C-alpha positions as YAML, in Angstrom:
chain: A
units: angstrom
residues:
- id: 1
  name: UNK
  ca: [32.70, 38.98, -52.71]
- id: 2
  name: UNK
  ca: [30.56, 38.33, -49.62]
- id: 3
  name: UNK
  ca: [32.16, 41.31, -47.86]
- id: 4
  name: UNK
  ca: [31.37, 43.55, -50.84]
- id: 5
  name: UNK
  ca: [27.74, 42.43, -50.76]
- id: 6
  name: UNK
  ca: [27.58, 43.10, -47.02]
- id: 7
  name: UNK
  ca: [28.85, 46.66, -47.51]
- id: 8
  name: UNK
  ca: [26.47, 47.16, -50.44]
- id: 9
  name: UNK
  ca: [23.50, 46.08, -48.33]
- id: 10
  name: UNK
  ca: [24.54, 48.42, -45.52]
- id: 11
  name: UNK
  ca: [24.70, 51.35, -47.97]
- id: 12
  name: UNK
  ca: [21.36, 50.35, -49.51]
- id: 13
  name: UNK
  ca: [19.73, 50.24, -46.08]
- id: 14
  name: UNK
  ca: [21.12, 53.65, -45.14]
- id: 15
  name: UNK
  ca: [19.84, 55.16, -48.40]
- id: 16
  name: UNK
  ca: [16.39, 53.61, -48.00]
- id: 17
  name: UNK
  ca: [16.22, 54.95, -44.42]
- id: 18
  name: UNK
  ca: [16.24, 58.45, -45.94]
- id: 19
  name: UNK
  ca: [13.40, 57.35, -48.21]
- id: 20
  name: UNK
  ca: [11.48, 55.97, -45.20]
- id: 21
  name: UNK
  ca: [12.02, 59.32, -43.46]
- id: 22
  name: UNK
  ca: [10.47, 61.17, -46.41]
- id: 23
  name: UNK
  ca: [7.45, 58.84, -46.31]
- id: 24
  name: UNK
  ca: [7.02, 59.36, -42.57]
- id: 25
  name: UNK
  ca: [7.38, 63.13, -42.88]
- id: 26
  name: UNK
  ca: [5.08, 63.70, -45.86]
- id: 27
  name: UNK
  ca: [2.37, 61.08, -45.34]
- id: 28
  name: UNK
  ca: [-1.09, 62.49, -44.59]
- id: 29
  name: UNK
  ca: [0.13, 66.07, -45.11]
- id: 30
  name: UNK
  ca: [-0.99, 66.47, -48.72]
- id: 31
  name: UNK
  ca: [2.62, 66.42, -49.93]
- id: 32
  name: UNK
  ca: [3.52, 63.62, -52.37]
- id: 33
  name: UNK
  ca: [6.32, 61.46, -50.98]
- id: 34
  name: UNK
  ca: [7.30, 60.04, -54.37]
- id: 35
  name: UNK
  ca: [7.95, 63.37, -56.11]
- id: 36
  name: UNK
  ca: [9.54, 66.68, -55.20]
- id: 37
  name: UNK
  ca: [13.01, 67.37, -53.86]
- id: 38
  name: UNK
  ca: [13.84, 67.19, -50.18]
- id: 39
  name: UNK
  ca: [14.15, 70.58, -48.50]
- id: 40
  name: UNK
  ca: [15.36, 72.03, -45.22]
- id: 41
  name: UNK
  ca: [12.37, 72.32, -42.89]
- id: 42
  name: UNK
  ca: [13.65, 75.66, -41.59]
- id: 43
  name: UNK
  ca: [14.72, 77.65, -44.67]
- id: 44
  name: UNK
  ca: [13.12, 75.53, -47.44]
- id: 45
  name: UNK
  ca: [16.39, 75.28, -49.38]
- id: 46
  name: UNK
  ca: [16.37, 72.33, -51.78]
- id: 47
  name: UNK
  ca: [18.88, 69.76, -50.58]
- id: 48
  name: UNK
  ca: [21.72, 68.79, -52.90]
- id: 49
  name: UNK
  ca: [23.60, 65.53, -53.24]
- id: 50
  name: UNK
  ca: [26.10, 66.69, -50.63]
- id: 51
  name: UNK
  ca: [23.27, 67.05, -48.11]
- id: 52
  name: UNK
  ca: [21.84, 63.62, -48.79]
- id: 53
  name: UNK
  ca: [24.82, 61.31, -48.30]
- id: 54
  name: UNK
  ca: [23.60, 58.92, -45.58]
- id: 55
  name: UNK
  ca: [25.17, 59.44, -42.14]
- id: 56
  name: UNK
  ca: [28.21, 61.32, -43.48]
- id: 57
  name: UNK
  ca: [26.29, 64.47, -44.44]
- id: 58
  name: UNK
  ca: [24.95, 64.81, -40.91]
- id: 59
  name: UNK
  ca: [28.40, 64.21, -39.40]
- id: 60
  name: UNK
  ca: [30.20, 66.69, -41.70]
- id: 61
  name: UNK
  ca: [27.70, 69.48, -41.03]
- id: 62
  name: UNK
  ca: [27.56, 68.62, -37.30]
- id: 63
  name: UNK
  ca: [23.83, 68.14, -37.61]
- id: 64
  name: UNK
  ca: [23.05, 71.59, -39.05]
- id: 65
  name: UNK
  ca: [21.71, 72.97, -42.33]
- id: 66
  name: UNK
  ca: [24.56, 74.33, -44.44]
- id: 67
  name: UNK
  ca: [22.53, 77.45, -45.30]
- id: 68
  name: UNK
  ca: [20.58, 78.54, -42.21]
- id: 69
  name: UNK
  ca: [22.45, 76.45, -39.59]
- id: 70
  name: UNK
  ca: [19.18, 75.11, -38.21]
- id: 71
  name: UNK
  ca: [19.58, 71.90, -36.27]
- id: 72
  name: UNK
  ca: [18.90, 68.64, -38.10]
- id: 73
  name: UNK
  ca: [17.59, 66.00, -35.66]
- id: 74
  name: UNK
  ca: [20.03, 63.18, -34.97]
- id: 75
  name: UNK
  ca: [17.08, 60.83, -35.53]
- id: 76
  name: UNK
  ca: [17.72, 60.99, -39.29]
- id: 77
  name: UNK
  ca: [21.36, 59.87, -39.06]
- id: 78
  name: UNK
  ca: [20.52, 57.27, -36.41]
- id: 79
  name: UNK
  ca: [17.77, 55.82, -38.61]
- id: 80
  name: UNK
  ca: [20.20, 55.58, -41.53]
- id: 81
  name: UNK
  ca: [22.78, 53.84, -39.37]
- id: 82
  name: UNK
  ca: [20.33, 51.38, -37.83]
- id: 83
  name: UNK
  ca: [18.56, 50.46, -41.07]
- id: 84
  name: UNK
  ca: [21.96, 50.05, -42.73]
- id: 85
  name: UNK
  ca: [22.97, 47.65, -39.97]
- id: 86
  name: UNK
  ca: [19.62, 45.85, -40.21]
- id: 87
  name: UNK
  ca: [20.15, 45.33, -43.96]
- id: 88
  name: UNK
  ca: [23.72, 44.17, -43.30]
- id: 89
  name: UNK
  ca: [22.66, 41.58, -40.70]
- id: 90
  name: UNK
  ca: [19.64, 40.52, -42.78]
- id: 91
  name: UNK
  ca: [21.93, 39.61, -45.66]
- id: 92
  name: UNK
  ca: [24.32, 37.83, -43.29]
- id: 93
  name: UNK
  ca: [21.48, 35.92, -41.60]
- id: 94
  name: UNK
  ca: [19.24, 35.08, -44.57]
- id: 95
  name: UNK
  ca: [21.61, 35.08, -47.53]
- id: 96
  name: UNK
  ca: [21.05, 36.12, -51.12]
- id: 97
  name: UNK
  ca: [17.81, 34.19, -51.59]
- id: 98
  name: UNK
  ca: [14.29, 35.24, -52.71]
- id: 99
  name: UNK
  ca: [13.08, 35.42, -49.08]
- id: 100
  name: UNK
  ca: [15.51, 38.30, -48.46]
- id: 101
  name: UNK
  ca: [13.47, 40.73, -50.61]
- id: 102
  name: UNK
  ca: [10.22, 40.76, -48.56]
- id: 103
  name: UNK
  ca: [12.29, 40.88, -45.36]
- id: 104
  name: UNK
  ca: [14.17, 44.00, -46.53]
- id: 105
  name: UNK
  ca: [10.99, 45.67, -47.76]
- id: 106
  name: UNK
  ca: [9.37, 44.94, -44.39]
- id: 107
  name: UNK
  ca: [12.33, 46.63, -42.68]
- id: 108
  name: UNK
  ca: [11.84, 49.77, -44.79]
- id: 109
  name: UNK
  ca: [8.14, 49.94, -43.89]
- id: 110
  name: UNK
  ca: [9.04, 49.28, -40.24]
- id: 111
  name: UNK
  ca: [11.50, 52.19, -40.34]
- id: 112
  name: UNK
  ca: [8.73, 54.46, -41.68]
- id: 113
  name: UNK
  ca: [6.43, 53.27, -38.88]
- id: 114
  name: UNK
  ca: [9.06, 53.95, -36.22]
- id: 115
  name: UNK
  ca: [9.84, 57.42, -37.56]
- id: 116
  name: UNK
  ca: [6.14, 58.31, -37.86]
- id: 117
  name: UNK
  ca: [5.46, 57.02, -34.35]
- id: 118
  name: UNK
  ca: [8.34, 59.08, -32.95]
- id: 119
  name: UNK
  ca: [6.95, 62.20, -34.64]
- id: 120
  name: UNK
  ca: [3.21, 61.76, -34.11]
- id: 121
  name: UNK
  ca: [2.83, 59.06, -31.40]
- id: 122
  name: UNK
  ca: [0.53, 57.04, -33.66]
- id: 123
  name: UNK
  ca: [0.86, 54.15, -36.12]
- id: 124
  name: UNK
  ca: [-0.94, 54.69, -39.46]
- id: 125
  name: UNK
  ca: [-3.14, 51.74, -40.44]
- id: 126
  name: UNK
  ca: [-1.85, 51.58, -44.06]
- id: 127
  name: UNK
  ca: [1.74, 51.34, -42.79]
- id: 128
  name: UNK
  ca: [0.99, 48.48, -40.40]
- id: 129
  name: UNK
  ca: [-1.10, 46.68, -43.05]
- id: 130
  name: UNK
  ca: [1.75, 46.74, -45.56]
- id: 131
  name: UNK
  ca: [4.16, 45.63, -42.85]
- id: 132
  name: UNK
  ca: [2.02, 42.60, -41.99]
- id: 133
  name: UNK
  ca: [1.66, 41.64, -45.67]
- id: 134
  name: UNK
  ca: [5.42, 41.78, -46.25]
- id: 135
  name: UNK
  ca: [6.15, 39.90, -43.01]
- id: 136
  name: UNK
  ca: [3.68, 37.19, -44.04]
- id: 137
  name: UNK
  ca: [5.34, 36.92, -47.47]
- id: 138
  name: UNK
  ca: [8.70, 36.47, -45.78]
- id: 139
  name: UNK
  ca: [7.24, 33.80, -43.50]
- id: 140
  name: UNK
  ca: [5.87, 31.86, -46.47]
- id: 141
  name: UNK
  ca: [9.11, 32.24, -48.44]
- id: 142
  name: UNK
  ca: [11.48, 31.26, -45.63]
- id: 143
  name: UNK
  ca: [9.81, 28.30, -43.92]
- id: 144
  name: UNK
  ca: [9.61, 24.94, -45.63]
- id: 145
  name: UNK
  ca: [7.69, 23.26, -42.80]
- id: 146
  name: UNK
  ca: [3.97, 23.87, -42.40]
- id: 147
  name: UNK
  ca: [4.22, 23.07, -38.70]
- id: 148
  name: UNK
  ca: [6.68, 25.95, -38.21]
- id: 149
  name: UNK
  ca: [4.36, 28.31, -40.09]
- id: 150
  name: UNK
  ca: [1.41, 27.25, -37.92]
- id: 151
  name: UNK
  ca: [3.51, 27.66, -34.78]
- id: 152
  name: UNK
  ca: [4.65, 31.13, -35.86]
- id: 153
  name: UNK
  ca: [1.06, 32.15, -36.61]
- id: 154
  name: UNK
  ca: [-0.10, 30.86, -33.23]
- id: 155
  name: UNK
  ca: [2.67, 32.72, -31.35]
- id: 156
  name: UNK
  ca: [2.02, 35.89, -33.37]
- id: 157
  name: UNK
  ca: [-1.71, 35.71, -32.63]
- id: 158
  name: UNK
  ca: [-0.98, 35.18, -28.92]
- id: 159
  name: UNK
  ca: [1.38, 38.16, -28.77]
- id: 160
  name: UNK
  ca: [-1.11, 40.34, -30.66]
- id: 161
  name: UNK
  ca: [-3.89, 39.30, -28.26]
- id: 162
  name: UNK
  ca: [-1.62, 40.17, -25.31]
- id: 163
  name: UNK
  ca: [-1.06, 43.68, -26.69]
- id: 164
  name: UNK
  ca: [-4.74, 44.15, -27.47]
- id: 165
  name: UNK
  ca: [-5.72, 43.16, -23.92]
- id: 166
  name: UNK
  ca: [-3.16, 45.60, -22.50]
- id: 167
  name: UNK
  ca: [-4.74, 48.31, -24.63]
- id: 168
  name: UNK
  ca: [-8.34, 47.36, -23.87]
- id: 169
  name: UNK
  ca: [-7.98, 46.74, -20.12]
- id: 170
  name: UNK
  ca: [-6.06, 49.97, -19.60]
- id: 171
  name: UNK
  ca: [-8.47, 52.01, -21.69]
- id: 172
  name: UNK
  ca: [-5.62, 52.97, -23.99]
- id: 173
  name: UNK
  ca: [-3.49, 54.39, -21.18]
- id: 174
  name: UNK
  ca: [-0.85, 51.63, -21.21]
- id: 175
  name: UNK
  ca: [-0.33, 51.71, -24.99]
- id: 176
  name: UNK
  ca: [-2.06, 52.57, -28.23]
- id: 177
  name: UNK
  ca: [-4.06, 50.17, -30.38]
- id: 178
  name: UNK
  ca: [-1.56, 50.66, -33.23]
- id: 179
  name: UNK
  ca: [1.09, 48.70, -31.31]
- id: 180
  name: UNK
  ca: [-0.94, 45.49, -31.70]
- id: 181
  name: UNK
  ca: [-0.61, 45.01, -35.51]
- id: 182
  name: UNK
  ca: [3.06, 46.01, -35.37]
- id: 183
  name: UNK
  ca: [3.73, 43.35, -32.72]
- id: 184
  name: UNK
  ca: [1.83, 40.83, -34.86]
- id: 185
  name: UNK
  ca: [3.91, 41.69, -37.94]
- id: 186
  name: UNK
  ca: [7.17, 41.55, -36.00]
- id: 187
  name: UNK
  ca: [6.21, 38.13, -34.66]
- id: 188
  name: UNK
  ca: [5.61, 36.87, -38.20]
- id: 189
  name: UNK
  ca: [8.93, 38.37, -39.30]
- id: 190
  name: UNK
  ca: [11.05, 36.93, -36.48]
- id: 191
  name: UNK
  ca: [9.37, 33.54, -36.16]
- id: 192
  name: UNK
  ca: [10.76, 31.41, -33.34]
- id: 193
  name: UNK
  ca: [12.59, 34.44, -31.87]
- id: 194
  name: UNK
  ca: [9.33, 36.33, -31.26]
- id: 195
  name: UNK
  ca: [8.97, 35.53, -27.55]
- id: 196
  name: UNK
  ca: [12.58, 36.52, -26.87]
- id: 197
  name: UNK
  ca: [11.95, 39.68, -28.91]
- id: 198
  name: UNK
  ca: [8.94, 40.50, -26.75]
- id: 199
  name: UNK
  ca: [11.07, 40.18, -23.61]
- id: 200
  name: UNK
  ca: [13.87, 42.32, -25.08]
- id: 201
  name: UNK
  ca: [11.36, 44.99, -26.11]
- id: 202
  name: UNK
  ca: [9.94, 45.38, -22.62]
- id: 203
  name: UNK
  ca: [13.37, 45.34, -20.99]
- id: 204
  name: UNK
  ca: [14.70, 48.01, -23.34]
- id: 205
  name: UNK
  ca: [11.51, 50.05, -22.96]
- id: 206
  name: UNK
  ca: [11.68, 49.81, -19.18]
- id: 207
  name: UNK
  ca: [15.29, 51.06, -19.07]
- id: 208
  name: UNK
  ca: [14.57, 53.96, -21.43]
- id: 209
  name: UNK
  ca: [11.36, 54.78, -19.55]
- id: 210
  name: UNK
  ca: [13.23, 54.99, -16.26]
- id: 211
  name: UNK
  ca: [15.83, 57.29, -17.84]
- id: 212
  name: UNK
  ca: [13.10, 59.54, -19.30]
- id: 213
  name: UNK
  ca: [11.32, 59.81, -15.95]
- id: 214
  name: UNK
  ca: [14.61, 60.44, -14.14]
- id: 215
  name: UNK
  ca: [15.35, 63.34, -16.47]
- id: 216
  name: UNK
  ca: [11.97, 64.95, -15.71]
- id: 217
  name: UNK
  ca: [11.38, 66.49, -12.26]
- id: 218
  name: UNK
  ca: [8.64, 64.84, -10.24]
- id: 219
  name: UNK
  ca: [6.22, 67.71, -10.79]
- id: 220
  name: UNK
  ca: [6.62, 67.56, -14.58]
- id: 221
  name: UNK
  ca: [6.06, 63.87, -15.32]
- id: 222
  name: UNK
  ca: [2.36, 64.09, -16.17]
- id: 223
  name: UNK
  ca: [1.82, 63.72, -19.91]
- id: 224
  name: UNK
  ca: [5.28, 62.31, -20.60]
- id: 225
  name: UNK
  ca: [4.78, 59.70, -23.35]
- id: 226
  name: UNK
  ca: [7.27, 57.19, -24.71]
- id: 227
  name: UNK
  ca: [6.37, 55.48, -28.02]
- id: 228
  name: UNK
  ca: [6.54, 51.69, -27.82]
- id: 229
  name: UNK
  ca: [7.07, 50.82, -31.50]
- id: 230
  name: UNK
  ca: [10.80, 51.76, -31.56]
- id: 231
  name: UNK
  ca: [11.44, 49.39, -28.64]
- id: 232
  name: UNK
  ca: [9.42, 46.63, -30.31]
- id: 233
  name: UNK
  ca: [11.45, 47.02, -33.51]
- id: 234
  name: UNK
  ca: [14.81, 46.97, -31.72]
- id: 235
  name: UNK
  ca: [13.86, 44.15, -29.34]
- id: 236
  name: UNK
  ca: [12.41, 41.77, -31.93]
- id: 237
  name: UNK
  ca: [15.19, 42.34, -34.48]
- id: 238
  name: UNK
  ca: [17.86, 41.98, -31.80]
- id: 239
  name: UNK
  ca: [16.40, 38.61, -30.82]
- id: 240
  name: UNK
  ca: [16.13, 37.54, -34.47]
- id: 241
  name: UNK
  ca: [19.65, 38.46, -35.51]
- id: 242
  name: UNK
  ca: [21.39, 37.21, -32.36]
- id: 243
  name: UNK
  ca: [19.13, 34.17, -31.80]
- id: 244
  name: UNK
  ca: [19.86, 34.64, -28.09]
- id: 245
  name: UNK
  ca: [17.09, 33.18, -25.94]
- id: 246
  name: UNK
  ca: [16.93, 34.67, -22.43]
- id: 247
  name: UNK
  ca: [14.38, 32.20, -21.13]
- id: 248
  name: UNK
  ca: [16.82, 29.34, -20.26]
- id: 249
  name: UNK
  ca: [18.31, 31.79, -17.73]
- id: 250
  name: UNK
  ca: [15.00, 31.56, -15.86]
- id: 251
  name: UNK
  ca: [14.65, 27.81, -16.15]
- id: 252
  name: UNK
  ca: [12.36, 27.75, -19.23]
...
């Protein structure tokens, strides 16, 4: 039965990733995200059930619209896969308890934030506000000790202050202000794994940043931007689900 639930949560996460993609694509455009059928961005054909099967639809069509053969970004399939895995590991890690609900809802909002940041290089305030609220609800529902809650809040506030200072001291060149509330929410969500998550995020971001710069010739690197939120999401959740602490390696 546990295996069936695990598969069900993976499928649910993959389906909700598509929903998060619709929110990220339609928000602040005047299009309602809660009504209206999904359409191909190139030919405007209304998508059918065959086009909307998470992951498999993209694989079967080789990432192209079945009508006009326009390319469908791999980001959609990747988001479905990753959110499906996040739901799977969340169920495995937390169990079928009330605290699981705000955690899963926070993951959906986080997916919308990541997809919006990848598209527009900005984090909408309403998205980050909802993410913090859901993360705080999970914190209250999952910790029985007030001392752990206070410690988590203190660490989250410290990490948020760190990101704000990076933004303020660099004049916004090092990162955007929108990264600060996301880091705060992720710290609330991951609790004692937050510091390890911060380290993972910067390591992953550094590796990807080096690859991006390597792929651009020296004369074409000005203006190359890499959004930080995707690395924060991956780094913090990786630390939370694995509970691997890198700091003992350095004597801490």
